[in-house]
N, CA, C, O and the ligand as a Tripos MOL2 file, in Angstrom:
@<TRIPOS>MOLECULE
protein
  285   283    72     0     0
PROTEIN
NO_CHARGES

@<TRIPOS>ATOM
      1 N           0.8250   -1.1170   -0.0230 N.3       1 MET1
      2 CA          0.0310   -0.0350    0.0270 C.3       1 MET1
      3 C           0.9070    1.2730   -0.0010 C.2       1 MET1
      4 O           1.8410    1.4550    0.7800 O.2       1 MET1
      5 N           0.5080    2.1940   -1.0010 N.am      2 ASN2
      6 CA          1.4100    3.3950   -0.9380 C.3       2 ASN2
      7 C           0.7150    4.5570   -0.1850 C.2       2 ASN2
      8 O          -0.3960    4.4190    0.3280 O.2       2 ASN2
      9 N           1.3900    5.6490   -0.1490 N.am      3 ARG3
     10 CA          0.8770    6.6570    0.7290 C.3       3 ARG3
     11 C          -0.5080    7.2400    0.3260 C.2       3 ARG3
     12 O          -1.3630    7.5660    1.1490 O.2       3 ARG3
     13 N          -0.6400    7.3350   -1.0080 N.am      4 MET4
     14 CA         -1.8500    7.8660   -1.5160 C.3       4 MET4
     15 C          -3.0880    6.7630   -1.1660 C.2       4 MET4
     16 O          -4.2190    7.1350   -0.8530 O.2       4 MET4
     17 N          -2.7350    5.5230   -1.2590 N.am      5 GLN5
     18 CA         -3.8020    4.5920   -0.9570 C.3       5 GLN5
     19 C          -4.0540    4.5480    0.6300 C.2       5 GLN5
     20 O          -5.1740    4.3500    1.1000 O.2       5 GLN5
     21 N          -3.0550    4.7260    1.3050 N.am      6 ARG6
     22 CA         -3.1080    4.8410    2.8480 C.3       6 ARG6
     23 C          -4.1230    6.1000    3.1700 C.2       6 ARG6
     24 O          -5.0950    6.0370    3.9230 O.2       6 ARG6
     25 N          -3.7310    7.1310    2.5110 N.am      7 PHE7
     26 CA         -4.5700    8.3220    2.6970 C.3       7 PHE7
     27 C          -5.9360    8.2060    2.3520 C.2       7 PHE7
     28 O          -6.8100    8.6240    3.1120 O.2       7 PHE7
     29 N          -6.2180    7.6130    1.1490 N.am      8 PHE8
     30 CA         -7.6440    7.4260    0.7840 C.3       8 PHE8
     31 C          -8.3330    6.5740    1.7910 C.2       8 PHE8
     32 O          -9.4330    6.8920    2.2430 O.2       8 PHE8
     33 N          -7.6660    5.4350    2.1670 N.am      9 GLY9
     34 CA         -8.2960    4.5440    3.0940 C.3       9 GLY9
     35 C          -8.4490    5.1420    4.4820 C.2       9 GLY9
     36 O          -9.3870    4.7720    5.1880 O.2       9 GLY9
     37 N          -7.6480    5.9730    4.8750 N.am     10 TRP10
     38 CA         -7.8890    6.7240    6.0550 C.3      10 TRP10
     39 C          -9.0950    7.6460    6.0740 C.2      10 TRP10
     40 O          -9.7980    7.7710    7.0770 O.2      10 TRP10
     41 N          -9.3160    8.2980    4.9170 N.am     11 VAL11
     42 CA        -10.4180    9.2300    4.7780 C.3      11 VAL11
     43 C         -11.7130    8.5180    4.6200 C.2      11 VAL11
     44 O         -12.6930    8.7850    5.3150 O.2      11 VAL11
     45 N         -11.7000    7.6160    3.7030 N.am     12 PHE12
     46 CA        -12.9050    6.9060    3.2340 C.3      12 PHE12
     47 C         -13.2640    5.5320    3.7400 C.2      12 PHE12
     48 O         -14.3770    5.0290    3.5850 O.2      12 PHE12
     49 N         -12.2560    4.9610    4.3520 N.am     13 GLY13
     50 CA        -12.5200    3.5670    4.8160 C.3      13 GLY13
     51 C         -12.1960    2.4850    3.8590 C.2      13 GLY13
     52 O         -11.6960    2.7070    2.7560 O.2      13 GLY13
     53 N         -12.5090    1.2470    4.3310 N.am     14 PRO14
     54 CA        -12.0890    0.1240    3.4780 C.3      14 PRO14
     55 C         -12.7480   -0.1420    2.3120 C.2      14 PRO14
     56 O         -12.3620   -1.0690    1.6000 O.2      14 PRO14
     57 N         -13.7620    0.5890    1.9860 N.am     15 ARG15
     58 CA        -14.4310    0.4930    0.5790 C.3      15 ARG15
     59 C         -13.6220    1.0880   -0.4410 C.2      15 ARG15
     60 O         -13.8460    0.7960   -1.6160 O.2      15 ARG15
     61 N         -12.7000    1.8940   -0.1350 N.am     16 VAL16
     62 CA        -11.6610    2.3930   -1.2580 C.3      16 VAL16
     63 C         -10.9200    1.2620   -1.8840 C.2      16 VAL16
     64 O         -10.8200    1.1390   -3.1040 O.2      16 VAL16
     65 N         -10.3790    0.4020   -0.9750 N.am     17 GLU17
     66 CA         -9.6060   -0.7680   -1.4230 C.3      17 GLU17
     67 C         -10.6040   -1.6780   -2.1610 C.2      17 GLU17
     68 O         -10.2620   -2.2780   -3.1810 O.2      17 GLU17
     69 N         -11.8680   -1.7780   -1.6280 N.am     18 ARG18
     70 CA        -12.6310   -2.7510   -2.3000 C.3      18 ARG18
     71 C         -13.0600   -2.3290   -3.6570 C.2      18 ARG18
     72 O         -13.1380   -3.1470   -4.5730 O.2      18 ARG18
     73 N         -13.3570   -1.0020   -3.8160 N.am     19 GLU19
     74 CA        -13.6770   -0.4990   -5.1380 C.3      19 GLU19
     75 C         -12.5110   -0.4920   -6.1850 C.2      19 GLU19
     76 O         -12.6220   -0.7920   -7.3740 O.2      19 GLU19
     77 N         -11.3860   -0.1010   -5.5430 N.am     20 SER20
     78 CA        -10.2460   -0.0280   -6.4180 C.3      20 SER20
     79 C          -9.8600   -1.4140   -6.9480 C.2      20 SER20
     80 O          -9.3970   -1.4950   -8.0850 O.2      20 SER20
     81 N         -10.0220   -2.5060   -6.1970 N.am     21 ARG21
     82 CA         -9.7750   -3.7810   -6.7260 C.3      21 ARG21
     83 C         -10.7720   -4.3050   -7.6620 C.2      21 ARG21
     84 O         -10.5150   -5.3350   -8.2860 O.2      21 ARG21
     85 N         -11.9390   -3.6630   -7.8270 N.am     22 GLU22
     86 CA        -12.8800   -4.1060   -8.9110 C.3      22 GLU22
     87 C         -12.7010   -3.4800  -10.1550 C.2      22 GLU22
     88 O         -13.2210   -3.9250  -11.1780 O.2      22 GLU22
     89 N         -11.9310   -2.3820  -10.1280 N.am     23 TRP23
     90 CA        -11.4330   -1.7700  -11.3570 C.3      23 TRP23
     91 C         -10.1960   -2.3960  -11.9270 C.2      23 TRP23
     92 O          -9.1980   -2.4330  -11.2080 O.2      23 TRP23
     93 N         -10.1520   -2.8530  -13.0470 N.am     24 LYS24
     94 CA         -9.0210   -3.5430  -13.7060 C.3      24 LYS24
     95 C          -8.6470   -2.8370  -15.0640 C.2      24 LYS24
     96 O          -9.4310   -2.4450  -15.9280 O.2      24 LYS24
     97 N          -7.3240   -2.7680  -15.0580 N.am     25 TYR25
     98 CA         -6.7090   -2.4280  -16.3700 C.3      25 TYR25
     99 C          -6.6080   -3.6450  -17.2610 C.2      25 TYR25
    100 O          -6.1340   -4.6600  -16.7520 O.2      25 TYR25
    101 N          -6.9820   -3.6750  -18.4930 N.am     26 GLU26
    102 CA         -6.9850   -4.6580  -19.3780 C.3      26 GLU26
    103 C          -6.2210   -4.4170  -20.5210 C.2      26 GLU26
    104 O          -6.3490   -3.3070  -21.0380 O.2      26 GLU26
    105 N          -5.3950   -5.2830  -21.0630 N.am     27 CYS27
    106 CA         -4.4550   -5.0990  -22.2140 C.3      27 CYS27
    107 C          -5.3600   -5.6330  -23.4500 C.2      27 CYS27
    108 O          -5.8870   -6.7440  -23.3840 O.2      27 CYS27
    109 N          -5.5020   -4.8610  -24.4890 N.am     28 GLY28
    110 CA         -6.1650   -5.1540  -25.7970 C.3      28 GLY28
    111 C          -5.5120   -6.2570  -26.4980 C.2      28 GLY28
    112 O          -6.1820   -6.9510  -27.2640 O.2      28 GLY28
    113 N          -4.2660   -6.4870  -26.3100 N.am     29 GLN29
    114 CA         -3.4100   -7.3760  -26.9490 C.3      29 GLN29
    115 C          -3.3900   -8.7870  -26.4260 C.2      29 GLN29
    116 O          -3.7980   -9.7340  -27.0980 O.2      29 GLN29
    117 N          -2.9020   -8.9030  -25.2040 N.am     30 CYS30
    118 CA         -2.8590  -10.2260  -24.4330 C.3      30 CYS30
    119 C          -3.7710  -10.4960  -23.5300 C.2      30 CYS30
    120 O          -3.7790  -11.6120  -23.0110 O.2      30 CYS30
    121 N          -4.6300   -9.6060  -23.2050 N.am     31 GLY31
    122 CA         -5.8130   -9.8100  -22.2060 C.3      31 GLY31
    123 C          -5.3020   -9.6920  -20.7490 C.2      31 GLY31
    124 O          -6.0780   -9.8910  -19.8140 O.2      31 GLY31
    125 N          -3.9450   -9.3560  -20.5400 N.am     32 HIS32
    126 CA         -3.4810   -9.2770  -19.1920 C.3      32 HIS32
    127 C          -4.3050   -8.3270  -18.4060 C.2      32 HIS32
    128 O          -4.6470   -7.2740  -18.9450 O.2      32 HIS32
    129 N          -4.6860   -8.6100  -17.0960 N.am     33 SER33
    130 CA         -5.4110   -7.5520  -16.3150 C.3      33 SER33
    131 C          -4.6930   -7.3890  -15.0360 C.2      33 SER33
    132 O          -4.0550   -8.3110  -14.5290 O.2      33 SER33
    133 N          -4.8010   -6.2130  -14.5180 N.am     34 GLU34
    134 CA         -4.3450   -6.0800  -13.0420 C.3      34 GLU34
    135 C          -5.3130   -5.0060  -12.4290 C.2      34 GLU34
    136 O          -5.7440   -4.0840  -13.1210 O.2      34 GLU34
    137 N          -5.6340   -5.1570  -11.1270 N.am     35 SER35
    138 CA         -6.5210   -4.2030  -10.5840 C.3      35 SER35
    139 C          -5.7590   -2.9190  -10.3170 C.2      35 SER35
    140 O          -4.5410   -2.8870  -10.1430 O.2      35 SER35
    141 N          -6.5590   -1.8640  -10.2960 N.am     36 VAL36
    142 CA         -6.0310   -0.3380  -10.0370 C.3      36 VAL36
    143 C          -5.3500   -0.4370   -8.7010 C.2      36 VAL36
    144 O          -4.3070    0.1930   -8.5280 O.2      36 VAL36
    145 N          -5.8600   -1.1790   -7.7410 N.am     37 TRP37
    146 CA         -5.1540   -1.1810   -6.5240 C.3      37 TRP37
    147 C          -3.8560   -1.9420   -6.4900 C.2      37 TRP37
    148 O          -2.9050   -1.5610   -5.8080 O.2      37 TRP37
    149 N          -3.8340   -2.9720   -7.2020 N.am     38 GLU38
    150 CA         -2.4770   -3.5720   -7.3220 C.3      38 GLU38
    151 C          -1.3810   -2.7650   -8.1200 C.2      38 GLU38
    152 O          -0.1650   -2.9070   -7.9860 O.2      38 GLU38
    153 N          -1.9770   -1.9560   -8.9130 N.am     39 ALA39
    154 CA         -0.9790   -1.1320   -9.8030 C.3      39 ALA39
    155 C          -0.6480    0.0390   -8.9350 C.2      39 ALA39
    156 O           0.0670    0.9120   -9.4270 O.2      39 ALA39
    157 N          -1.1020    0.1780   -7.6290 N.am     40 GLY40
    158 CA         -0.7750    1.3330   -6.9870 C.3      40 GLY40
    159 C          -1.6470    2.5610   -6.9260 C.2      40 GLY40
    160 O          -1.3290    3.6150   -6.3760 O.2      40 GLY40
    161 N          -2.8370    2.3010   -7.5810 N.am     41 GLY41
    162 CA         -3.8090    3.5330   -7.7410 C.3      41 GLY41
    163 C          -4.9410    3.3730   -6.9250 C.2      41 GLY41
    164 O          -5.1090    2.3340   -6.2860 O.2      41 GLY41
    165 N          -5.7590    4.3450   -6.8880 N.am     42 VAL42
    166 CA         -6.9150    4.4560   -6.3260 C.3      42 VAL42
    167 C          -8.0480    4.8320   -7.3520 C.2      42 VAL42
    168 O          -7.8690    5.7510   -8.1510 O.2      42 VAL42
    169 N          -9.2570    4.0810   -7.3150 N.am     43 ARG43
    170 CA        -10.2960    4.5230   -8.2210 C.3      43 ARG43
    171 C         -11.5510    4.3170   -7.2810 C.2      43 ARG43
    172 O         -11.8150    3.2010   -6.8340 O.2      43 ARG43
    173 N         -12.3030    5.4170   -7.0010 N.am     44 PHE44
    174 CA        -13.2890    5.5030   -5.9940 C.3      44 PHE44
    175 C         -14.5040    6.3690   -6.5750 C.2      44 PHE44
    176 O         -14.3420    7.4130   -7.2070 O.2      44 PHE44
    177 N         -15.6400    5.8400   -6.3010 N.am     45 LYS45
    178 CA        -16.8980    6.6050   -6.7360 C.3      45 LYS45
    179 C         -16.8250    7.0760   -8.3040 C.2      45 LYS45
    180 O         -17.1950    8.1810   -8.7020 O.2      45 LYS45
    181 N         -16.2590    5.9930   -9.1500 N.am     46 ALA46
    182 CA        -16.3400    6.3020  -10.5000 C.3      46 ALA46
    183 C         -17.1900    5.2890  -11.2450 C.2      46 ALA46
    184 O         -17.3100    4.1410  -10.8160 O.2      46 ALA46
    185 N         -17.7600    5.6890  -12.3190 N.am     47 ASN47
    186 CA        -18.6740    4.7230  -12.9870 C.3      47 ASN47
    187 C         -18.1520    4.4550  -14.5660 C.2      47 ASN47
    188 O         -18.3050    3.3730  -15.1320 O.2      47 ASN47
    189 N         -17.6290    5.4100  -15.0660 N.am     48 ALA48
    190 CA        -17.3960    5.3900  -16.5260 C.3      48 ALA48
    191 C         -16.0720    4.4150  -16.7410 C.2      48 ALA48
    192 O         -14.9950    4.5320  -16.1550 O.2      48 ALA48
    193 N         -16.4300    3.4230  -17.7320 N.am     49 GLU49
    194 CA        -15.2810    2.6070  -18.1740 C.3      49 GLU49
    195 C         -14.6540    3.3720  -19.3380 C.2      49 GLU49
    196 O         -15.3670    4.0410  -20.0860 O.2      49 GLU49
    197 N         -13.4270    3.2900  -19.4930 N.am     50 LYS50
    198 CA        -12.7310    4.0200  -20.4980 C.3      50 LYS50
    199 C         -11.5540    3.2470  -21.1400 C.2      50 LYS50
    200 O         -11.0210    2.2620  -20.6290 O.2      50 LYS50
    201 N         -11.2100    3.8140  -22.3280 N.am     51 SER51
    202 CA         -9.9900    3.0710  -22.7840 C.3      51 SER51
    203 C          -8.9440    4.3860  -22.8580 C.2      51 SER51
    204 O          -9.3160    5.5590  -22.8750 O.2      51 SER51
    205 N          -7.6940    3.9700  -22.8940 N.am     52 TYR52
    206 CA         -6.6300    4.9740  -23.0210 C.3      52 TYR52
    207 C          -5.4240    4.3660  -23.5640 C.2      52 TYR52
    208 O          -5.3840    3.1410  -23.6710 O.2      52 TYR52
    209 N          -4.4690    5.0610  -23.9070 N.am     53 VAL53
    210 CA         -3.2670    4.5290  -24.5080 C.3      53 VAL53
    211 C          -2.0890    4.3690  -23.4270 C.2      53 VAL53
    212 O          -1.6400    5.3250  -22.7950 O.2      53 VAL53
    213 N          -1.6790    3.1480  -23.3020 N.am     54 GLY54
    214 CA         -0.5940    2.8310  -22.4150 C.3      54 GLY54
    215 C           0.2510    1.6720  -22.7780 C.2      54 GLY54
    216 O           0.1490    1.0940  -23.8600 O.2      54 GLY54
    217 N           1.1150    1.3370  -21.8180 N.am     55 ARG55
    218 CA          2.0800    0.1130  -22.1100 C.3      55 ARG55
    219 C           1.5390   -1.0300  -21.2960 C.2      55 ARG55
    220 O           1.2120   -0.8180  -20.1280 O.2      55 ARG55
    221 N           1.4270   -2.1550  -21.7970 N.am     56 CYS56
    222 CA          1.1500   -3.3100  -20.9790 C.3      56 CYS56
    223 C           2.4220   -3.8790  -20.2290 C.2      56 CYS56
    224 O           3.4480   -4.0760  -20.8810 O.2      56 CYS56
    225 N           2.3800   -4.1340  -18.9460 N.am     57 PRO57
    226 CA          3.5400   -4.6070  -18.1450 C.3      57 PRO57
    227 C           3.7640   -6.1220  -18.4820 C.2      57 PRO57
    228 O           4.8480   -6.6500  -18.2340 O.2      57 PRO57
    229 N           2.7830   -6.7770  -19.0180 N.am     58 ALA58
    230 CA          3.0530   -8.2490  -19.2800 C.3      58 ALA58
    231 C           3.6440   -8.4680  -20.7350 C.2      58 ALA58
    232 O           4.6760   -9.1280  -20.8530 O.2      58 ALA58
    233 N           3.0800   -7.9880  -21.7260 N.am     59 CYS59
    234 CA          3.5440   -8.1620  -23.0700 C.3      59 CYS59
    235 C           4.2700   -7.0100  -23.7770 C.2      59 CYS59
    236 O           4.7870   -7.1470  -24.8850 O.2      59 CYS59
    237 N           4.2800   -5.9210  -23.1110 N.am     60 GLY60
    238 CA          4.9510   -4.7510  -23.5690 C.3      60 GLY60
    239 C           4.2920   -3.9780  -24.7400 C.2      60 GLY60
    240 O           4.8370   -3.0340  -25.3110 O.2      60 GLY60
    241 N           3.1470   -4.4390  -25.0230 N.am     61 HIS61
    242 CA          2.3870   -3.8170  -26.1070 C.3      61 HIS61
    243 C           2.0000   -2.2980  -25.6630 C.2      61 HIS61
    244 O           1.5850   -1.9910  -24.5450 O.2      61 HIS61
    245 N           2.2080   -1.4400  -26.7110 N.am     62 VAL62
    246 CA          1.7430   -0.0250  -26.4260 C.3      62 VAL62
    247 C           0.5780    0.1860  -27.2740 C.2      62 VAL62
    248 O           0.6520    0.0050  -28.4900 O.2      62 VAL62
    249 N          -0.5190    0.5670  -26.6860 N.am     63 GLY63
    250 CA         -1.6860    0.7800  -27.5100 C.3      63 GLY63
    251 C          -2.9080    0.8090  -26.5160 C.2      63 GLY63
    252 O          -2.7920    1.1310  -25.3330 O.2      63 GLY63
    253 N          -4.1130    0.4340  -27.1270 N.am     64 LYS64
    254 CA         -5.2770    0.6170  -26.3720 C.3      64 LYS64
    255 C          -5.3920   -0.1790  -25.2750 C.2      64 LYS64
    256 O          -5.2680   -1.3920  -25.4450 O.2      64 LYS64
    257 N          -5.6250    0.2910  -24.0720 N.am     65 ARG65
    258 CA         -5.8550   -0.4900  -22.8230 C.3      65 ARG65
    259 C          -7.2630   -0.0400  -22.3230 C.2      65 ARG65
    260 O          -7.7210    1.0650  -22.6160 O.2      65 ARG65
    261 N          -7.9340   -0.9610  -21.5450 N.am     66 TRP66
    262 CA         -9.1250   -0.7140  -20.9860 C.3      66 TRP66
    263 C          -9.1140   -0.5400  -19.4020 C.2      66 TRP66
    264 O          -8.3760   -1.1720  -18.6470 O.2      66 TRP66
    265 N          -9.9530    0.3190  -19.0570 N.am     67 LEU67
    266 CA        -10.1390    0.3760  -17.4890 C.3      67 LEU67
    267 C         -11.6710    0.0060  -17.3230 C.2      67 LEU67
    268 O         -12.6080    0.7150  -17.6880 O.2      67 LEU67
    269 N         -11.7480   -1.0680  -16.7880 N.am     68 ARG68
    270 CA        -13.1520   -1.7620  -16.7080 C.3      68 ARG68
    271 C         -13.3960   -2.2160  -15.1700 C.2      68 ARG68
    272 O         -12.4990   -2.6030  -14.4210 O.2      68 ARG68
    273 N         -14.7580   -2.1000  -14.8330 N.am     69 ARG69
    274 CA        -15.0590   -2.5710  -13.5360 C.3      69 ARG69
    275 C         -15.6360   -3.9450  -13.6070 C.2      69 ARG69
    276 O         -16.4530   -4.2410  -14.4790 O.2      69 ARG69
    277 N         -15.1820   -4.8740  -12.6090 N.am     70 SER70
    278 CA        -15.6300   -6.2030  -12.7810 C.3      70 SER70
    279 C         -15.9120   -6.6140  -11.1850 C.2      70 SER70
    280 O         -15.2150   -6.2130  -10.2520 O.2      70 SER70
    281 N         -16.9760   -7.4220  -11.0670 N.am     71 ARG71
    282 CA        -17.2080   -7.9620   -9.7160 C.3      71 ARG71
    283 C         -17.1790   -9.4350   -9.6500 C.2      71 ARG71
    284 O         -17.3600  -10.0080   -8.5760 O.2      71 ARG71
    285 ZN         -0.5150   -7.1550  -22.9270 Zn       72 ZN72
@<TRIPOS>BOND
     1     1     2 1
     2     2     3 1
     3     3     4 2
     4     3     5 am
     5     5     6 1
     6     6     7 1
     7     7     8 2
     8     7     9 am
     9     9    10 1
    10    10    11 1
    11    11    12 2
    12    11    13 am
    13    13    14 1
    14    14    15 1
    15    15    16 2
    16    15    17 am
    17    17    18 1
    18    18    19 1
    19    19    20 2
    20    19    21 am
    21    21    22 1
    22    22    23 1
    23    23    24 2
    24    23    25 am
    25    25    26 1
    26    26    27 1
    27    27    28 2
    28    27    29 am
    29    29    30 1
    30    30    31 1
    31    31    32 2
    32    31    33 am
    33    33    34 1
    34    34    35 1
    35    35    36 2
    36    35    37 am
    37    37    38 1
    38    38    39 1
    39    39    40 2
    40    39    41 am
    41    41    42 1
    42    42    43 1
    43    43    44 2
    44    43    45 am
    45    45    46 1
    46    46    47 1
    47    47    48 2
    48    47    49 am
    49    49    50 1
    50    50    51 1
    51    51    52 2
    52    51    53 am
    53    53    54 1
    54    54    55 1
    55    55    56 2
    56    55    57 am
    57    57    58 1
    58    58    59 1
    59    59    60 2
    60    59    61 am
    61    61    62 1
    62    62    63 1
    63    63    64 2
    64    63    65 am
    65    65    66 1
    66    66    67 1
    67    67    68 2
    68    67    69 am
    69    69    70 1
    70    70    71 1
    71    71    72 2
    72    71    73 am
    73    73    74 1
    74    74    75 1
    75    75    76 2
    76    75    77 am
    77    77    78 1
    78    78    79 1
    79    79    80 2
    80    79    81 am
    81    81    82 1
    82    82    83 1
    83    83    84 2
    84    83    85 am
    85    85    86 1
    86    86    87 1
    87    87    88 2
    88    87    89 am
    89    89    90 1
    90    90    91 1
    91    91    92 2
    92    91    93 am
    93    93    94 1
    94    94    95 1
    95    95    96 2
    96    95    97 am
    97    97    98 1
    98    98    99 1
    99    99   100 2
   100    99   101 am
   101   101   102 1
   102   102   103 1
   103   103   104 2
   104   103   105 am
   105   105   106 1
   106   106   107 1
   107   107   108 2
   108   107   109 am
   109   109   110 1
   110   110   111 1
   111   111   112 2
   112   111   113 am
   113   113   114 1
   114   114   115 1
   115   115   116 2
   116   115   117 am
   117   117   118 1
   118   118   119 1
   119   119   120 2
   120   119   121 am
   121   121   122 1
   122   122   123 1
   123   123   124 2
   124   123   125 am
   125   125   126 1
   126   126   127 1
   127   127   128 2
   128   127   129 am
   129   129   130 1
   130   130   131 1
   131   131   132 2
   132   131   133 am
   133   133   134 1
   134   134   135 1
   135   135   136 2
   136   135   137 am
   137   137   138 1
   138   138   139 1
   139   139   140 2
   140   139   141 am
   141   141   142 1
   142   142   143 1
   143   143   144 2
   144   143   145 am
   145   145   146 1
   146   146   147 1
   147   147   148 2
   148   147   149 am
   149   149   150 1
   150   150   151 1
   151   151   152 2
   152   151   153 am
   153   153   154 1
   154   154   155 1
   155   155   156 2
   156   155   157 am
   157   157   158 1
   158   158   159 1
   159   159   160 2
   160   159   161 am
   161   161   162 1
   162   162   163 1
   163   163   164 2
   164   163   165 am
   165   165   166 1
   166   166   167 1
   167   167   168 2
   168   167   169 am
   169   169   170 1
   170   170   171 1
   171   171   172 2
   172   171   173 am
   173   173   174 1
   174   174   175 1
   175   175   176 2
   176   175   177 am
   177   177   178 1
   178   178   179 1
   179   179   180 2
   180   179   181 am
   181   181   182 1
   182   182   183 1
   183   183   184 2
   184   183   185 am
   185   185   186 1
   186   186   187 1
   187   187   188 2
   188   187   189 am
   189   189   190 1
   190   190   191 1
   191   191   192 2
   192   191   193 am
   193   193   194 1
   194   194   195 1
   195   195   196 2
   196   195   197 am
   197   197   198 1
   198   198   199 1
   199   199   200 2
   200   199   201 am
   201   201   202 1
   202   202   203 1
   203   203   204 2
   204   203   205 am
   205   205   206 1
   206   206   207 1
   207   207   208 2
   208   207   209 am
   209   209   210 1
   210   210   211 1
   211   211   212 2
   212   211   213 am
   213   213   214 1
   214   214   215 1
   215   215   216 2
   216   215   217 am
   217   217   218 1
   218   218   219 1
   219   219   220 2
   220   219   221 am
   221   221   222 1
   222   222   223 1
   223   223   224 2
   224   223   225 am
   225   225   226 1
   226   226   227 1
   227   227   228 2
   228   227   229 am
   229   229   230 1
   230   230   231 1
   231   231   232 2
   232   231   233 am
   233   233   234 1
   234   234   235 1
   235   235   236 2
   236   235   237 am
   237   237   238 1
   238   238   239 1
   239   239   240 2
   240   239   241 am
   241   241   242 1
   242   242   243 1
   243   243   244 2
   244   243   245 am
   245   245   246 1
   246   246   247 1
   247   247   248 2
   248   247   249 am
   249   249   250 1
   250   250   251 1
   251   251   252 2
   252   251   253 am
   253   253   254 1
   254   254   255 1
   255   255   256 2
   256   255   257 am
   257   257   258 1
   258   258   259 1
   259   259   260 2
   260   259   261 am
   261   261   262 1
   262   262   263 1
   263   263   264 2
   264   263   265 am
   265   265   266 1
   266   266   267 1
   267   267   268 2
   268   267   269 am
   269   269   270 1
   270   270   271 1
   271   271   272 2
   272   271   273 am
   273   273   274 1
   274   274   275 1
   275   275   276 2
   276   275   277 am
   277   277   278 1
   278   278   279 1
   279   279   280 2
   280   279   281 am
   281   281   282 1
   282   282   283 1
   283   283   284 2
@<TRIPOS>SUBSTRUCTURE
     1 MET1         2 RESIDUE 1 A MET
     2 ASN2         6 RESIDUE 1 A ASN
     3 ARG3        10 RESIDUE 1 A ARG
     4 MET4        14 RESIDUE 1 A MET
     5 GLN5        18 RESIDUE 1 A GLN
     6 ARG6        22 RESIDUE 1 A ARG
     7 PHE7        26 RESIDUE 1 A PHE
     8 PHE8        30 RESIDUE 1 A PHE
     9 GLY9        34 RESIDUE 1 A GLY
    10 TRP10       38 RESIDUE 1 A TRP
    11 VAL11       42 RESIDUE 1 A VAL
    12 PHE12       46 RESIDUE 1 A PHE
    13 GLY13       50 RESIDUE 1 A GLY
    14 PRO14       54 RESIDUE 1 A PRO
    15 ARG15       58 RESIDUE 1 A ARG
    16 VAL16       62 RESIDUE 1 A VAL
    17 GLU17       66 RESIDUE 1 A GLU
    18 ARG18       70 RESIDUE 1 A ARG
    19 GLU19       74 RESIDUE 1 A GLU
    20 SER20       78 RESIDUE 1 A SER
    21 ARG21       82 RESIDUE 1 A ARG
    22 GLU22       86 RESIDUE 1 A GLU
    23 TRP23       90 RESIDUE 1 A TRP
    24 LYS24       94 RESIDUE 1 A LYS
    25 TYR25       98 RESIDUE 1 A TYR
    26 GLU26      102 RESIDUE 1 A GLU
    27 CYS27      106 RESIDUE 1 A CYS
    28 GLY28      110 RESIDUE 1 A GLY
    29 GLN29      114 RESIDUE 1 A GLN
    30 CYS30      118 RESIDUE 1 A CYS
    31 GLY31      122 RESIDUE 1 A GLY
    32 HIS32      126 RESIDUE 1 A HIS
    33 SER33      130 RESIDUE 1 A SER
    34 GLU34      134 RESIDUE 1 A GLU
    35 SER35      138 RESIDUE 1 A SER
    36 VAL36      142 RESIDUE 1 A VAL
    37 TRP37      146 RESIDUE 1 A TRP
    38 GLU38      150 RESIDUE 1 A GLU
    39 ALA39      154 RESIDUE 1 A ALA
    40 GLY40      158 RESIDUE 1 A GLY
    41 GLY41      162 RESIDUE 1 A GLY
    42 VAL42      166 RESIDUE 1 A VAL
    43 ARG43      170 RESIDUE 1 A ARG
    44 PHE44      174 RESIDUE 1 A PHE
    45 LYS45      178 RESIDUE 1 A LYS
    46 ALA46      182 RESIDUE 1 A ALA
    47 ASN47      186 RESIDUE 1 A ASN
    48 ALA48      190 RESIDUE 1 A ALA
    49 GLU49      194 RESIDUE 1 A GLU
    50 LYS50      198 RESIDUE 1 A LYS
    51 SER51      202 RESIDUE 1 A SER
    52 TYR52      206 RESIDUE 1 A TYR
    53 VAL53      210 RESIDUE 1 A VAL
    54 GLY54      214 RESIDUE 1 A GLY
    55 ARG55      218 RESIDUE 1 A ARG
    56 CYS56      222 RESIDUE 1 A CYS
    57 PRO57      226 RESIDUE 1 A PRO
    58 ALA58      230 RESIDUE 1 A ALA
    59 CYS59      234 RESIDUE 1 A CYS
    60 GLY60      238 RESIDUE 1 A GLY
    61 HIS61      242 RESIDUE 1 A HIS
    62 VAL62      246 RESIDUE 1 A VAL
    63 GLY63      250 RESIDUE 1 A GLY
    64 LYS64      254 RESIDUE 1 A LYS
    65 ARG65      258 RESIDUE 1 A ARG
    66 TRP66      262 RESIDUE 1 A TRP
    67 LEU67      266 RESIDUE 1 A LEU
    68 ARG68      270 RESIDUE 1 A ARG
    69 ARG69      274 RESIDUE 1 A ARG
    70 SER70      278 RESIDUE 1 A SER
    71 ARG71      282 RESIDUE 1 A ARG
    72 ZN72       285 GROUP 0 **** ****
């Protein structure tokens, strides 16, 4: 847990970690996914799924990635 995650958890409680773990980064190339929380981030009170351009840590592919919510 990094400082930002600790801070959000301190302010909003354990649901921050729960929600952040439901949001996953997905690679459009190899299907690799990791949760926002595992990647060191926080996503809280968000609804919109979105795509963005980034680099996949698994296959190294640079291109479209998805941020999706899964339960
Ligand atoms: Zn990939």
